[in-house]
C-alpha positions as CSV (number, residue, x, y, z in Angstrom):
1,M,153.7,107.5,133.4
2,I,157.2,105.9,134.3
3,G,157.7,108.4,137.1
4,R,154.4,107.2,138.7
5,V,155.3,103.6,138.3
6,I,158.8,104.2,140.0
7,I,157.1,106.2,142.8
8,F,154.5,103.6,143.3
9,A,157.0,100.6,143.5
10,L,159.1,102.6,146.0
11,F,156.2,103.4,148.1
12,V,155.2,99.6,148.1
13,L,158.9,98.6,148.9
14,I,158.8,100.9,151.8
15,L,155.4,99.9,153.2
16,C,156.2,96.1,152.8
17,V,159.8,96.7,154.6
18,K,157.9,98.4,157.4
19,I,154.9,96.0,157.6
20,C,157.0,92.8,157.1
21,L,159.1,93.5,160.1
22,T,156.2,93.1,162.4
23,S,155.8,90.0,164.6
24,H,152.0,89.7,164.3
25,F,150.8,91.1,161.1
26,Q,150.6,88.8,157.9
27,G,149.1,91.0,155.3
28,G,145.6,92.0,154.0
29,T,143.4,93.6,151.4
30,I,141.4,96.5,151.0
31,T,138.6,96.6,148.3
32,Y,135.7,98.9,147.5
33,K,132.3,98.6,145.7
34,I,129.9,101.4,144.9
35,V,126.7,100.2,146.5
36,A,124.3,103.1,145.6
37,D,124.3,106.2,143.4
38,Y,122.1,109.1,144.4
39,G,123.1,111.5,141.8
40,S,125.3,114.1,143.4
41,T,126.4,111.4,146.2
42,I,127.3,107.8,146.0
43,S,127.7,105.1,148.7
44,V,130.8,103.2,148.7
45,M,131.4,99.9,150.7
46,I,135.0,99.5,151.9
47,T,135.9,96.0,152.8
48,Q,139.2,95.5,154.9
49,T,140.5,91.9,155.4
50,Y,143.6,91.5,157.4
51,M,145.7,88.2,158.5
52,Y,147.5,88.1,161.8
53,K,149.7,85.3,163.2
54,Y,147.5,83.2,165.4
55,S,150.1,82.5,168.1
56,S,150.2,86.6,168.5
57,V,146.6,87.6,167.7
58,P,144.1,84.6,168.4
59,C,140.7,84.4,167.0
60,D,138.3,81.6,168.2
61,N,134.8,80.3,167.5
62,S,133.4,82.5,170.4
63,L,135.1,85.7,168.9
64,I,133.6,84.8,165.5
65,A,130.0,84.1,167.0
66,S,129.9,87.3,168.8
67,Q,131.5,89.3,165.8
68,S,134.3,90.6,168.3
69,S,137.7,91.7,167.4
70,P,140.8,90.0,168.5
71,N,142.9,91.5,171.5
72,L,145.1,93.9,169.8
73,T,145.8,96.4,172.8
74,S,149.3,95.6,172.8
75,Y,149.8,96.6,169.1
76,P,149.4,99.9,167.3
77,D,146.8,98.3,165.0
78,Y,144.4,98.9,167.7
79,T,143.9,102.7,167.1
80,R,144.8,102.9,163.4
81,T,142.6,104.2,160.8
82,L,142.3,104.1,157.0
83,I,143.7,107.4,155.9
84,C,143.8,109.4,152.7
85,I,147.3,109.3,151.1
86,S,146.9,111.0,147.9
87,N,144.5,113.4,146.2
88,C,142.9,114.2,149.7
89,G,141.7,117.6,148.4
90,T,139.3,115.6,146.0
91,S,138.2,113.1,148.6
92,G,134.6,114.1,148.6
93,G,133.9,114.1,152.4
94,Y,135.9,111.0,153.2
95,S,136.6,110.7,156.8
96,P,139.1,108.0,158.1
97,I,137.6,105.0,159.1
98,P,139.1,102.5,161.9
99,V,141.1,99.4,160.7
100,L,140.2,97.2,163.9
101,S,138.2,94.5,162.3
102,Y,136.2,91.4,163.3
103,C,137.5,87.8,163.6
104,T,136.0,85.8,160.8
105,D,138.2,82.6,160.5
106,Y,141.4,81.0,162.0
107,S,143.6,78.1,161.4
108,I,145.7,76.9,164.3
109,P,148.0,74.6,162.0
110,M,148.6,77.5,159.7
111,D,149.0,79.9,162.6
112,I,146.6,82.4,161.1
113,S,143.8,84.5,162.3
114,V,141.7,86.4,159.8
115,T,139.7,89.6,160.3
116,Q,137.4,91.6,158.4
117,R,135.1,94.6,158.4
118,S,133.1,96.4,155.9
119,D,132.0,100.3,156.2
120,V,129.7,102.2,154.0
121,V,131.0,105.9,153.3
122,N,129.1,108.5,151.5
123,L,131.0,110.6,149.1
124,T,130.7,113.4,146.5
125,N,130.2,111.8,143.1
126,G,133.2,112.5,140.9
127,S,135.6,112.2,144.0
128,Y,139.0,110.6,143.4
129,F,141.7,109.9,146.1
130,T,143.7,107.0,147.6
131,V,143.5,105.4,151.2
132,A,145.6,103.1,152.9
133,Y,146.3,101.2,156.0
134,N,149.5,103.0,156.6
135,A,151.5,101.5,159.5
């Protein structure tokens, strides 16, 4: 168990160093919730929420109203996906989903844009694996 904790800590540190050096990305969360159980298959909703520097990636009321993504074409985030990073052989049919999400909020004084997306994936019941936004 200690070995796993150390490996996890190193992974988080490496990921933080890589992400924290970007000029636009401010962090985020990835959560999941089982929304349906069909016996051999389950439906899981994966919700991704990311924060960006408003001055680099602005969201505004029109983007929120139209449920549109901010302009990220000059950043690699534009084409990234949420990928399997461990136990991928037992992923139950998971296919990578995009990380490009939709404007949901912003604060000019705090220099923050907030984006979010939710996707439902159907997986084999009993699947276990780890996904990440691996920049």
